[in-house]
SESE-284220 format. One record per residue (C-alpha): residue in three letters; x, y, z. Coordinates in steps of 0.1 Angstrom, whole numbers, padded with zeros to 4 digits, always signed. Layout:
BEGIN
ALAXYZ...
REM end
This chain:
BEGIN
UNK+0168-0831-0548UNK+0156-0797-0549UNK+0170-0779-0520UNK+0172-0743-0531UNK+0145-0731-0555UNK+0139-0695-0556UNK+0102-0677-0561UNK+0099-0643-0575UNK+0099-0637-0537UNK+0136-0636-0541UNK+0134-0600-0549UNK+0146-0583-0579UNK+0164-0618-0584UNK+0138-0648-0590UNK+0112-0649-0613UNK+0089-0680-0608UNK+0057-0675-0592UNK+0048-0703-0567UNK+0023-0719-0587UNK+0047-0721-0616UNK+0074-0738-0593UNK+0050-0766-0584UNK+0038-0772-0618UNK+0075-0775-0631UNK+0082-0798-0601UNK+0054-0821-0613UNK+0066-0819-0648UNK+0102-0829-0637UNK+0088-0856-0618UNK+0099-0847-0582UNK+0081-0855-0556UNK+0094-0828-0531UNK+0110-0796-0533UNK+0122-0768-0508UNK+0112-0728-0511UNK+0140-0710-0502UNK+0140-0674-0511UNK+0167-0649-0506UNK+0164-0636-0472UNK+0127-0636-0479UNK+0097-0656-0465UNK+0070-0640-0485UNK+0059-0671-0505UNK+0065-0698-0481UNK+0027-0702-0464UNK+0011-0698-0501UNK+0036-0723-0513UNK+0024-0748-0484UNK-0011-0740-0495UNK-0007-0748-0531UNK+0016-0777-0526UNK-0013-0802-0513UNK-0029-0797-0548UNK-0001-0807-0567UNK+0009-0835-0544UNK+0041-0821-0537UNK+0058-0823-0500UNK+0066-0789-0493UNK+0100-0778-0474UNK+0104-0742-0467UNK+0140-0725-0455UNK+0155-0693-0464UNK+0187-0684-0484UNK+0210-0666-0467UNK+0229-0640-0485UNK+0251-0607-0480UNK+0240-0587-0510UNK+0241-0616-0536UNK+0270-0637-0519UNK+0257-0671-0511UNK+0265-0677-0472UNK+0242-0707-0464UNK+0208-0723-0469UNK+0188-0728-0440UNK+0159-0753-0438UNK+0131-0760-0415UNK+0128-0795-0402UNK+0094-0787-0389UNK+0073-0758-0380UNK+0094-0750-0348UNK+0124-0750-0372UNK+0108-0723-0395UNK+0100-0704-0367UNK+0135-0703-0356UNK+0149-0695-0389UNK+0124-0663-0392UNK+0137-0652-0357UNK+0174-0653-0370UNK+0165-0637-0404UNK+0145-0608-0387UNK+0174-0602-0360UNK+0199-0594-0387UNK+0172-0576-0409UNK+0159-0552-0381UNK+0195-0546-0369UNK+0208-0544-0405UNK+0239-0570-0397UNK+0255-0591-0422UNK+0253-0629-0417UNK+0286-0649-0406UNK+0300-0674-0425UNK+0292-0698-0394UNK+0255-0705-0394UNK+0238-0706-0360UNK+0230-0736-0338UNK+0191-0740-0342UNK+0176-0769-0328UNK+0150-0776-0355UNK+0167-0768-0387UNK+0196-0778-0409UNK+0220-0757-0428UNK+0239-0762-0459UNK+0270-0746-0471UNK+0275-0743-0507UNK+0307-0759-0516UNK+0322-0726-0533UNK+0317-0709-0502UNK+0335-0737-0481UNK+0368-0733-0500UNK+0368-0695-0491UNK+0364-0701-0454UNK+0383-0733-0451UNK+0357-0747-0425UNK+0359-0783-0422UNK+0341-0792-0390UNK+0302-0796-0390UNK+0277-0800-0366UNK+0250-0830-0370UNK+0228-0804-0387UNK+0253-0788-0411UNK+0257-0800-0448UNK+0280-0792-0480UNK+0258-0784-0511UNK+0274-0794-0543UNK+0264-0784-0578UNK+0268-0801-0609UNK+0296-0780-0618UNK+0317-0784-0587UNK+0313-0823-0588UNK+0345-0826-0608UNK+0363-0803-0579UNK+0354-0825-0551UNK+0382-0851-0553UNK+0410-0823-0554UNK+0395-0805-0524UNK+0403-0806-0487UNK+0367-0819-0481UNK+0368-0847-0501UNK+0367-0872-0471UNK+0332-0858-0461UNK+0310-0874-0487UNK+0287-0880-0452UNK+0280-0841-0454UNK+0275-0839-0494UNK+0243-0830-0505UNK+0229-0820-0539UNK+0226-0780-0543UNK+0210-0774-0578UNK+0195-0738-0575UNK+0163-0730-0594UNK+0155-0697-0604UNK+0140-0698-0640UNK+0118-0715-0658UNK+0135-0707-0693UNK+0159-0682-0712UNK+0133-0650-0710UNK+0132-0654-0673UNK+0170-0654-0671UNK+0172-0622-0694UNK+0141-0606-0670UNK+0166-0615-0643UNK+0196-0598-0653UNK+0174-0569-0660UNK+0161-0570-0624UNK+0198-0570-0613UNK+0207-0542-0631UNK+0176-0521-0617UNK+0187-0533-0580UNK+0223-0522-0587UNK+0210-0490-0603UNK+0231-0495-0632UNK+0234-0499-0671UNK+0226-0534-0681UNK+0262-0537-0699UNK+0278-0527-0665UNK+0257-0549-0643UNK+0286-0574-0630UNK+0284-0612-0636UNK+0290-0618-0601UNK+0261-0599-0594UNK+0237-0624-0615UNK+0228-0659-0616UNK+0241-0683-0640UNK+0214-0693-0669UNK+0219-0728-0658UNK+0194-0723-0628UNK+0165-0739-0647UNK+0149-0771-0634UNK+0160-0802-0649UNK+0140-0836-0651UNK+0146-0858-0620UNK+0163-0887-0639UNK+0187-0864-0657UNK+0197-0847-0622UNK+0201-0880-0605UNK+0221-0890-0637UNK+0247-0864-0630UNK+0253-0878-0595UNK+0255-0914-0611UNK+0289-0918-0594UNK+0281-0902-0561UNK+0251-0926-0548UNK+0261-0913-0512UNK+0253-0879-0522UNK+0217-0887-0537UNK+0210-0906-0505UNK+0219-0880-0481UNK+0198-0853-0500UNK+0167-0875-0500UNK+0173-0889-0464UNK+0174-0849-0453UNK+0142-0842-0473UNK+0126-0871-0458UNK+0136-0855-0424UNK+0117-0821-0430UNK+0081-0815-0429UNK+0062-0785-0426UNK+0024-0782-0419UNK-0003-0751-0418UNK-0040-0757-0421UNK-0056-0732-0448UNK-0090-0724-0461UNK-0122-0740-0445UNK-0100-0764-0423UNK-0078-0736-0409UNK-0069-0732-0371UNK-0079-0703-0357UNK-0046-0685-0349UNK-0055-0654-0335UNK-0053-0641-0299UNK-0076-0667-0283UNK-0081-0652-0244UNK-0082-0615-0237UNK-0086-0616-0198UNK-0079-0649-0183UNK-0103-0674-0195UNK-0128-0677-0219UNK-0154-0674-0196UNK-0145-0643-0181UNK-0140-0632-0216UNK-0177-0641-0224UNK-0191-0622-0190UNK-0169-0593-0200UNK-0182-0589-0236UNK-0217-0595-0222UNK-0218-0569-0192UNK-0199-0542-0214UNK-0229-0548-0240UNK-0260-0545-0214UNK-0243-0516-0197UNK-0242-0494-0225UNK-0282-0501-0234UNK-0291-0470-0211UNK-0265-0446-0233UNK-0272-0458-0267UNK-0311-0461-0265UNK-0323-0443-0234UNK-0360-0451-0226UNK-0365-0464-0260UNK-0351-0504-0251UNK-0373-0528-0272UNK-0378-0568-0273UNK-0359-0565-0308UNK-0329-0548-0292UNK-0326-0575-0267UNK-0330-0603-0294UNK-0304-0591-0315UNK-0280-0588-0284UNK-0287-0622-0276UNK-0283-0636-0310UNK-0251-0621-0316UNK-0236-0628-0284UNK-0244-0664-0291UNK-0230-0662-0325UNK-0198-0642-0315UNK-0192-0670-0287UNK-0196-0701-0309UNK-0173-0686-0336UNK-0145-0676-0307UNK-0143-0643-0320UNK-0147-0627-0285UNK-0111-0614-0278UNK-0116-0601-0315UNK-0143-0578-0299UNK-0125-0570-0268UNK-0090-0561-0281UNK-0112-0538-0306UNK-0129-0523-0277UNK-0098-0518-0258UNK-0083-0498-0286UNK-0112-0473-0288UNK-0112-0471-0249UNK-0080-0461-0252UNK-0085-0436-0276UNK-0114-0423-0256UNK-0092-0418-0227UNK-0065-0402-0250UNK-0097-0379-0263UNK-0086-0392-0297UNK-0115-0388-0324UNK-0123-0420-0343UNK-0144-0436-0365UNK-0155-0475-0365UNK-0166-0489-0400UNK-0165-0516-0419UNK-0189-0547-0418UNK-0187-0548-0382UNK-0208-0518-0382UNK-0237-0542-0387UNK-0231-0552-0352UNK-0256-0541-0321UNK-0223-0556-0299UNK-0201-0533-0314UNK-0224-0503-0312UNK-0229-0509-0277UNK-0192-0510-0273UNK-0184-0480-0288UNK-0166-0494-0316UNK-0187-0481-0343UNK-0215-0454-0340UNK-0238-0468-0362UNK-0271-0482-0347UNK-0278-0514-0368UNK-0317-0516-0358UNK-0322-0480-0368UNK-0308-0490-0401UNK-0319-0525-0406UNK-0284-0537-0415UNK-0280-0571-0428UNK-0268-0593-0398UNK-0254-0623-0420UNK-0232-0596-0437UNK-0214-0589-0404UNK-0210-0625-0394UNK-0228-0661-0400UNK-0222-0694-0387UNK-0201-0703-0421UNK-0178-0677-0419UNK-0145-0683-0407UNK-0128-0648-0405UNK-0143-0621-0378UNK-0160-0590-0394UNK-0141-0563-0405UNK-0136-0533-0383UNK-0117-0503-0401UNK-0112-0477-0374UNK-0101-0445-0385UNK-0085-0423-0364UNK-0069-0387-0369UNK-0038-0388-0391UNK-0021-0372-0357UNK-0028-0395-0336UNK-0029-0429-0352UNK+0008-0434-0347UNK+0002-0433-0307UNK-0027-0458-0315UNK-0004-0480-0328UNK+0024-0476-0305UNK-0002-0484-0276UNK-0012-0517-0294UNK+0024-0532-0299UNK+0029-0523-0261UNK-0002-0542-0250UNK-0003-0570-0272UNK+0033-0573-0288UNK+0055-0577-0260UNK+0060-0613-0267UNK+0061-0609-0305UNK+0028-0615-0308UNK+0020-0583-0328UNK+0028-0571-0364UNK+0019-0549-0391UNK+0006-0567-0422UNK+0031-0564-0453UNK+0020-0560-0490UNK+0035-0564-0522UNK+0043-0538-0547UNK+0045-0551-0581UNK+0061-0534-0612UNK+0034-0520-0628UNK+0036-0504-0663UNK+0048-0467-0654UNK+0075-0477-0629UNK+0086-0510-0653UNK+0094-0487-0682UNK+0112-0459-0661UNK+0134-0486-0643UNK+0140-0506-0676UNK+0145-0472-0697UNK+0172-0461-0673UNK+0189-0499-0675UNK+0188-0496-0712UNK+0204-0460-0712UNK+0176-0443-0728UNK+0173-0405-0727UNK+0144-0389-0701UNK+0123-0377-0728UNK+0121-0410-0745UNK+0112-0428-0712UNK+0085-0402-0708UNK+0070-0408-0739UNK+0069-0446-0733UNK+0058-0446-0699UNK+0026-0418-0707UNK+0020-0446-0733UNK+0026-0418-0761UNK+0040-0437-0790UNK+0034-0460-0822UNK+0046-0498-0812UNK+0055-0498-0851UNK+0081-0472-0847UNK+0100-0484-0819UNK+0135-0487-0818UNK+0152-0519-0804UNK+0159-0509-0773UNK+0124-0491-0769UNK+0109-0521-0781UNK+0130-0540-0753UNK+0116-0519-0725UNK+0082-0520-0737UNK+0083-0562-0739UNK+0101-0567-0706UNK+0077-0540-0690UNK+0048-0562-0702UNK+0066-0592-0694UNK+0069-0581-0653UNK+0035-0571-0655UNK+0019-0605-0666UNK+0041-0622-0642UNK+0027-0600-0616UNK+0064-0596-0607UNK+0073-0581-0571UNK+0090-0551-0569UNK+0095-0547-0528UNK+0077-0553-0497UNK+0058-0526-0485UNK+0033-0522-0457UNK-0007-0527-0456UNK-0024-0495-0453UNK-0034-0501-0418UNK-0037-0539-0412UNK-0023-0551-0377UNK-0017-0588-0366UNK-0021-0599-0331UNK-0015-0636-0329UNK-0020-0662-0303UNK+0016-0674-0314UNK+0043-0651-0319UNK+0044-0636-0353UNK+0076-0655-0365UNK+0057-0689-0365UNK+0044-0677-0398UNK+0068-0653-0414UNK+0101-0634-0410UNK+0096-0597-0402UNK+0113-0566-0419UNK+0115-0535-0395UNK+0105-0505-0420UNK+0110-0468-0409UNK+0075-0468-0389UNK+0099-0488-0364UNK+0073-0517-0362UNK+0079-0552-0371UNK+0062-0560-0407UNK+0052-0596-0419UNK+0066-0607-0453UNK+0032-0618-0469UNK-0001-0601-0473UNK-0036-0599-0459UNK-0049-0629-0486UNK-0024-0651-0471UNK-0029-0642-0434UNK-0064-0649-0439UNK-0057-0683-0455UNK-0040-0692-0427UNK-0063-0681-0401UNK-0047-0646-0387UNK-0073-0617-0392UNK-0059-0580-0393UNK-0072-0552-0368UNK-0073-0523-0397UNK-0061-0490-0378UNK-0062-0463-0404UNK-0060-0425-0405UNK-0076-0396-0422UNK-0074-0360-0418UNK-0115-0356-0415UNK-0111-0366-0378UNK-0086-0339-0374UNK-0104-0314-0389UNK-0133-0321-0365UNK-0110-0320-0334UNK-0096-0291-0342UNK-0126-0269-0353UNK-0140-0275-0318UNK-0107-0259-0303UNK-0107-0229-0327UNK-0141-0225-0317UNK-0132-0225-0280UNK-0107-0197-0285UNK-0125-0176-0312UNK-0162-0182-0299UNK-0158-0184-0263UNK-0194-0179-0257UNK-0204-0207-0280UNK-0227-0236-0265UNK-0211-0267-0254UNK-0208-0288-0284UNK-0216-0327-0281UNK-0204-0337-0318UNK-0213-0374-0311UNK-0250-0365-0309UNK-0253-0375-0344UNK-0295-0382-0337UNK-0300-0342-0336UNK-0278-0335-0365UNK-0299-0359-0387UNK-0329-0344-0380UNK-0317-0305-0384UNK-0328-0288-0414UNK-0300-0266-0418UNK-0277-0294-0420UNK-0301-0314-0444UNK-0304-0286-0467UNK-0266-0282-0470UNK-0268-0315-0486UNK-0298-0313-0507UNK-0284-0280-0522UNK-0245-0301-0523UNK-0227-0271-0504UNK-0205-0296-0489UNK-0171-0282-0496UNK-0147-0295-0468UNK-0171-0320-0457UNK-0159-0356-0449UNK-0166-0378-0482UNK-0194-0354-0498UNK-0174-0326-0514UNK-0161-0340-0547UNK-0173-0330-0580UNK-0191-0366-0585UNK-0206-0369-0550UNK-0220-0328-0554UNK-0234-0341-0589UNK-0247-0373-0574UNK-0266-0353-0546UNK-0281-0327-0566UNK-0297-0354-0591UNK-0311-0375-0559UNK-0321-0343-0541UNK-0308-0362-0509UNK-0319-0344-0477UNK-0321-0368-0452UNK-0297-0393-0434UNK-0308-0425-0452UNK-0303-0410-0486UNK-0268-0400-0479UNK-0260-0436-0469UNK-0271-0449-0500UNK-0254-0421-0520UNK-0220-0432-0501UNK-0222-0464-0516UNK-0237-0457-0553UNK-0208-0432-0557UNK-0183-0458-0558UNK-0170-0469-0591UNK-0181-0502-0594UNK-0221-0492-0590UNK-0214-0465-0618UNK-0198-0490-0640UNK-0224-0514-0642UNK-0248-0492-0653UNK-0269-0490-0620UNK-0260-0459-0606UNK-0281-0442-0633UNK-0308-0467-0629UNK-0311-0460-0592UNK-0315-0425-0601UNK-0343-0431-0624UNK-0360-0451-0603UNK-0356-0427-0574UNK-0373-0398-0594UNK-0400-0421-0611UNK-0411-0448-0592UNK-0431-0465-0616UNK-0394-0474-0631UNK-0392-0500-0602UNK-0414-0524-0621UNK-0383-0532-0645UNK-0368-0547-0612UNK-0370-0587-0609UNK-0395-0593-0583UNK-0372-0614-0562UNK-0344-0584-0564UNK-0372-0557-0554UNK-0382-0580-0526UNK-0349-0586-0515UNK-0340-0546-0516UNK-0372-0524-0519UNK-0350-0498-0501UNK-0327-0495-0532UNK-0356-0505-0557UNK-0343-0538-0563UNK-0308-0522-0569UNK-0276-0539-0557UNK-0261-0510-0537UNK-0243-0524-0509UNK-0217-0552-0503UNK-0245-0572-0484UNK-0270-0572-0514UNK-0245-0598-0531UNK-0251-0618-0504UNK-0289-0614-0503UNK-0288-0620-0541UNK-0263-0652-0540UNK-0281-0666-0509UNK-0316-0658-0515UNK-0319-0655-0558UNK-0294-0680-0564UNK-0300-0706-0536UNK-0262-0706-0525UNK-0256-0710-0487UNK-0244-0678-0467UNK-0212-0692-0466UNK-0209-0698-0507UNK-0226-0661-0508UNK-0196-0648-0490UNK-0169-0666-0510UNK-0185-0644-0539UNK-0183-0612-0523UNK-0149-0618-0513UNK-0139-0631-0547UNK-0148-0600-0562UNK-0124-0580-0542UNK-0092-0590-0563UNK-0067-0619-0555UNK-0091-0641-0539UNK-0110-0642-0578UNK-0096-0674-0599UNK-0090-0695-0568UNK-0108-0728-0570UNK-0132-0718-0542UNK-0144-0690-0561UNK-0148-0709-0594UNK-0165-0736-0579UNK-0192-0712-0562UNK-0195-0693-0596UNK-0205-0724-0613UNK-0231-0730-0588UNK-0246-0700-0589UNK-0253-0706-0625UNK-0265-0741-0619UNK-0289-0731-0595UNK-0303-0704-0614UNK-0306-0726-0643UNK-0324-0752-0618UNK-0349-0721-0606UNK-0353-0718-0646UNK-0343-0683-0644UNK-0341-0665-0679UNK-0305-0671-0687UNK-0303-0634-0700UNK-0315-0623-0665UNK-0290-0646-0645UNK-0260-0632-0668UNK-0270-0596-0660UNK-0273-0601-0622UNK-0242-0619-0625UNK-0225-0589-0643UNK-0239-0568-0617UNK-0221-0587-0590UNK-0186-0591-0612UNK-0189-0552-0620UNK-0191-0542-0586UNK-0188-0560-0554UNK-0154-0555-0549UNK-0158-0518-0548UNK-0192-0514-0531UNK-0194-0507-0494UNK-0210-0525-0469UNK-0242-0506-0458UNK-0229-0502-0422UNK-0197-0489-0438UNK-0215-0465-0455UNK-0234-0455-0428UNK-0204-0449-0406UNK-0190-0427-0432UNK-0226-0407-0433UNK-0223-0402-0396UNK-0188-0382-0400UNK-0203-0365-0428UNK-0231-0351-0406UNK-0204-0342-0379UNK-0186-0321-0404UNK-0221-0308-0420UNK-0229-0294-0388UNK-0195-0276-0380UNK-0198-0264-0416UNK-0234-0251-0411UNK-0231-0233-0376UNK-0190-0225-0375UNK-0181-0222-0410UNK-0153-0198-0407UNK-0138-0223-0379UNK-0142-0253-0397UNK-0125-0241-0429UNK-0094-0226-0410UNK-0092-0266-0396UNK-0096-0280-0434UNK-0070-0256-0444UNK-0047-0270-0414UNK-0051-0302-0423UNK-0042-0308-0457UNK-0075-0299-0472UNK-0093-0323-0487UNK-0103-0332-0524UNK-0092-0300-0536UNK-0063-0276-0534UNK-0060-0252-0506UNK-0070-0223-0529UNK-0108-0236-0531UNK-0109-0238-0493UNK-0097-0201-0491UNK-0124-0191-0516UNK-0150-0211-0497UNK-0140-0192-0465UNK-0144-0159-0483UNK-0181-0172-0498UNK-0194-0177-0461UNK-0179-0142-0448UNK-0143-0148-0438UNK-0120-0120-0444UNK-0086-0142-0458UNK-0055-0126-0451UNK-0019-0132-0463UNK+0004-0139-0433UNK+0016-0114-0410UNK+0049-0116-0387UNK+0022-0103-0356UNK-0011-0125-0363UNK+0000-0157-0380UNK+0015-0190-0365UNK+0028-0219-0384UNK-0008-0229-0395UNK-0038-0204-0400UNK-0057-0188-0374UNK-0089-0168-0370UNK-0097-0138-0352UNK-0134-0129-0353UNK-0139-0131-0388UNK-0104-0124-0400UNK-0084-0156-0409UNK-0045-0152-0416UNK-0032-0178-0435UNK-0001-0197-0417UNK+0032-0190-0424UNK+0041-0228-0432UNK+0018-0221-0464UNK+0047-0200-0478UNK+0069-0216-0504UNK+0106-0222-0490UNK+0101-0207-0456UNK+0120-0226-0431UNK+0106-0243-0402UNK+0133-0229-0379UNK+0123-0194-0392UNK+0086-0196-0383UNK+0101-0208-0348UNK+0119-0179-0343UNK+0094-0157-0349UNK+0069-0174-0327UNK+0094-0172-0300UNK+0106-0137-0301UNK+0067-0129-0305UNK+0061-0148-0270UNK+0089-0131-0256UNK+0084-0094-0262UNK+0050-0092-0280UNK+0046-0078-0313UNK+0070-0064-0336UNK+0067-0027-0342UNK+0086-0021-0373UNK+0110-0040-0397UNK+0142-0028-0375UNK+0125-0039-0347UNK+0122-0074-0364UNK+0156-0077-0373UNK+0168-0068-0338UNK+0150-0097-0321UNK+0150-0125-0348UNK+0181-0139-0365UNK+0170-0144-0403UNK+0187-0146-0436UNK+0182-0120-0461UNK+0164-0148-0484UNK+0139-0157-0458UNK+0133-0122-0447UNK+0125-0115-0485UNK+0101-0143-0487UNK+0080-0125-0457UNK+0082-0091-0473UNK+0070-0102-0505UNK+0040-0117-0490UNK+0033-0084-0471UNK+0039-0100-0439UNK+0050-0064-0426UNK+0021-0044-0438UNK+0014-0033-0403UNK+0043-0008-0409UNK+0024+0009-0433UNK+0056+0009-0458UNK+0057-0006-0495UNK+0074-0038-0499UNK+0099-0024-0524UNK+0110+0000-0499UNK+0110-0027-0471UNK+0133-0049-0495UNK+0159-0021-0498UNK+0159-0014-0460UNK+0162-0053-0451UNK+0190-0053-0476UNK+0210-0028-0460UNK+0208-0041-0426UNK+0218-0077-0436UNK+0241-0066-0463UNK+0233-0100-0479UNK+0250-0121-0447UNK+0231-0140-0421UNK+0223-0119-0388UNK+0241-0131-0357UNK+0222-0141-0325UNK+0205-0107-0316UNK+0217-0096-0281UNK+0195-0080-0257UNK+0206-0045-0257UNK+0203-0019-0227UNK+0202+0009-0249UNK+0184+0007-0283UNK+0210+0016-0312UNK+0195+0038-0337UNK+0196+0023-0369UNK+0205+0051-0398UNK+0174+0053-0422UNK+0180+0060-0455UNK+0161+0083-0478UNK+0147+0063-0508UNK+0127+0073-0535UNK+0091+0063-0537UNK+0086+0031-0553UNK+0051+0023-0572UNK+0034-0011-0565UNK+0003-0027-0580UNK-0025-0053-0573UNK-0012-0074-0598UNK+0022-0074-0585UNK+0009-0084-0553UNK-0011-0111-0571UNK+0019-0126-0587UNK+0038-0126-0554UNK+0011-0147-0537UNK+0007-0170-0568UNK+0045-0174-0561UNK+0048-0178-0525UNK+0013-0194-0520UNK+0004-0211-0554UNK-0023-0190-0556UNK-0037-0153-0555UNK-0057-0137-0528UNK-0076-0113-0550UNK-0103-0123-0573UNK-0085-0141-0601UNK-0106-0129-0628UNK-0090-0092-0623UNK-0057-0106-0635UNK-0073-0112-0671UNK-0054-0092-0697UNK-0084-0085-0718UNK-0122-0071-0708UNK-0143-0099-0707UNK-0172-0101-0729UNK-0208-0107-0717UNK-0214-0142-0705UNK-0238-0163-0682UNK-0237-0170-0645UNK-0241-0204-0632UNK-0273-0192-0612UNK-0289-0183-0647UNK-0280-0218-0665UNK-0314-0230-0660UNK-0326-0205-0686UNK-0306-0221-0711UNK-0310-0256-0712UNK-0302-0271-0747UNK-0287-0237-0753UNK-0251-0230-0765UNK-0237-0203-0742UNK-0204-0188-0731UNK-0191-0187-0697UNK-0156-0176-0679UNK-0145-0199-0653UNK-0116-0202-0631UNK-0102-0238-0631UNK-0105-0257-0602UNK-0102-0296-0611UNK-0098-0318-0640UNK-0109-0353-0640UNK-0095-0377-0668UNK-0115-0407-0675UNK-0116-0433-0704UNK-0147-0442-0725UNK-0158-0478-0732UNK-0137-0475-0765UNK-0105-0466-0747UNK-0108-0427-0754UNK-0097-0401-0732UNK-0122-0376-0720UNK-0126-0353-0693UNK-0150-0336-0666UNK-0139-0299-0655UNK-0149-0281-0626UNK-0146-0239-0629UNK-0158-0213-0606UNK-0174-0183-0623UNK-0173-0147-0617UNK-0196-0148-0587UNK-0176-0177-0573UNK-0203-0206-0580UNK-0194-0239-0597UNK-0194-0244-0632UNK-0192-0284-0643UNK-0183-0294-0677UNK-0180-0323-0699UNK-0153-0329-0724UNK-0162-0358-0750UNK-0130-0375-0765UNK-0132-0350-0796UNK-0128-0319-0778UNK-0106-0337-0751UNK-0080-0343-0779UNK-0084-0306-0796UNK-0084-0288-0762UNK-0060-0290-0729UNK-0072-0273-0702UNK-0052-0286-0675UNK-0034-0254-0667UNK-0045-0232-0635UNK-0063-0200-0651UNK-0093-0183-0662UNK-0110-0201-0697UNK-0133-0191-0719UNK-0159-0219-0724UNK-0182-0224-0754UNK-0209-0249-0750UNK-0242-0267-0746UNK-0261-0264-0715UNK-0273-0299-0704UNK-0297-0312-0680UNK-0295-0345-0663UNK-0321-0352-0635UNK-0318-0316-0623UNK-0279-0313-0625UNK-0270-0286-0650UNK-0235-0290-0665UNK-0216-0276-0701UNK-0212-0299-0728UNK-0181-0282-0743UNK-0174-0276-0779UNK-0143-0252-0772UNK-0124-0240-0742UNK-0096-0211-0747UNK-0074-0200-0718UNK-0074-0163-0715UNK-0040-0144-0717UNK-0032-0126-0680UNK-0018-0091-0674UNK+0016-0086-0671UNK+0036-0075-0641
REM end
């Protein structure tokens, strides 16, 4: 009799998780219920999945509303009806069309009109699949309404939106947030009634004791509705099942393409091991019905190669030799002895994970290709995800609802308050922000970072879709539910590193036309290049993919990595889980002193000799769970997946966890050892990389390291033009200088929108200037293309229509320095010409009109003035920042000499590059700093909680740093005792 239940996926309206709805249903003695979220089907599949556990018959549908006004409720009679409802909702959602008063004629769905709504529309004729929903409060009105003779159409419509009064209060806050208004002003029309709570079954029936027909109609309708999906181990394979015309043709194509690529990948070094691996993989891929998955990924990367798009295939799929031969990945699993069972095993229901990275400039076209190739019948969709209320966002939204001033909201959001001193309103903000977090309350639907589904059936069989600004239909459920029901995503991701590689090659062609042809995919040669490996060993990797951060620089120094395999390990060790478990430190200790390996458990050392018996990669979790704890490969994979987030806490995971400890006890392992090993798994399994994934990252790192080693200036220009990387643009400008580049401010005769290089001169792009308009840049480039370089300011103004504000920016950055006239004089001249009014469109003059030149006094300029203009317009000075310090700096230690002062107190002057804030195990804030010394070398600092609380150093500038030199595994840093920002010279 529950035909209108809302979960918290009735966004900014409902409050109840699907699981809690089902628990309420059991507690109140119902055997069936309908989930009908408002214009949303996000919870439907999980609701169906969970219902079996509670022995509840699930019914799914949609509460169709225009804003908050309920039009009608649609219930699916079967799976086909669910698809029809999804298609109907999606059509209106995509086109932003309101729902009409009349429900559509759908073959496999029924519709319930709220009694109140029918009184407004005066509808009196009903089709066989249409019903009238009557609530308890409307019963007394039935006999006086025009519908009193249609009792055969009446069904019970008691909405359920809340568990209790607190839910209702939270609902009113959500409605206020949605309406962007104060709680005191939210309209009662815009909120539900507090009575929308679940009543016991006998109580609800009692309310209709005089209307047996209505009870009968309701139960009969619910009997007629059913929905079926399979989940978990028993789920059906829902992905594209045939790529060509038949399964046999699919297999032959995959086999043929694999063997055809042997010569390209292995040359004359084809061994029996390679043939055996191919045969084993093909057999298993066929047995698991994953052939179309491989062929689709091959299709995608083949299109990318045809378009000359750079890409990197990574993820667990990089453990596959078939993927390597098909060009999906660029990692040889034979060379790296990649663990096959991590990639795929007979117990694994979902296919291997291929994360394919494309340039941020190319991904949209790749996505468009996929939808045109595979989505013409509605079988493709972007994967959705849920954005939940986190502390900061919840506090800010609730603060506005309660009318708190901005400064109070900021303090509450940042956690800078004493709970005992909060007033009533602030206390309510914190109370309900915590309630939203504890409830895991969804705020809005979003798009997964790169997941795309390609289904055998239309996507609407499983979900309604939204149409976000990207322009591609997007599911209303996330990746966990997709996997549960048998849909596996294709990960089409973007990154800027690939664009840097592509653009560097283009820059080399125009700046160094005599350079030899570069095969950027010849990574085998790069791996053996001592010049490249020395960059890694010395951690000289600024700008290079994945290896430039302070943390990675520190790790490379400590490990003294100078080869590909070492970099593969470092790429996974740096992940937060390995560090959190304490195994990063232990790995470094064992790496530097092999005798410490004896501390490893003998079984673990036997499983992972390459990493000294330490779990570093995701497949290590599978190895340990399978060989150490005696779990099956399928159970071991449940543990690996369970550590990654939402899967944890599921019954399947808890069962396998219990079996892990049971098996270890039966093997008579020391319980303390078992607990320690489980703790390691629990702390990092969800954060570690698969080895093939790390290897894929390392390949791209080597490609960028090759470019930096041999074409450093061209590479840094490409880095600047593609969003930099870990650091701000200023550091990449500094790095270019350190490598011999002459970095210059934008110039109207040399610069383009982005940075360009001429020999060793690097001209920053005009788009780097704050408040410069794109149309201004276009006009300058078009004028220069049409008639050549500008010869003077007047010549520029004759040819380019520009406002006084825009020309002022160009003059202040010294973009007219070719005139040899100082900036202040040029500014006067520009004001005389433009008279503070936009110039008209320049007309081609038959004769050049002479512009009156006024005699101006001589103006004084200084390097300090120049630097401050650069700071304002570029965000940083192009001079040495230490030159801007107001007072002379005393003698200090340079970074190159730190080894002479280990465990001694010193003074250094550093220009701030980056700050990392973190928390100790006690929750106290501590910091790590990255600075440049006066010679341009790095200073690394550690600020323990007492110092971090006392000294703030988040503002850009030069700092005087007092501290002790610490040597940890060969990496030198300063343990700071005091840090003071130096005053800058005035303009």
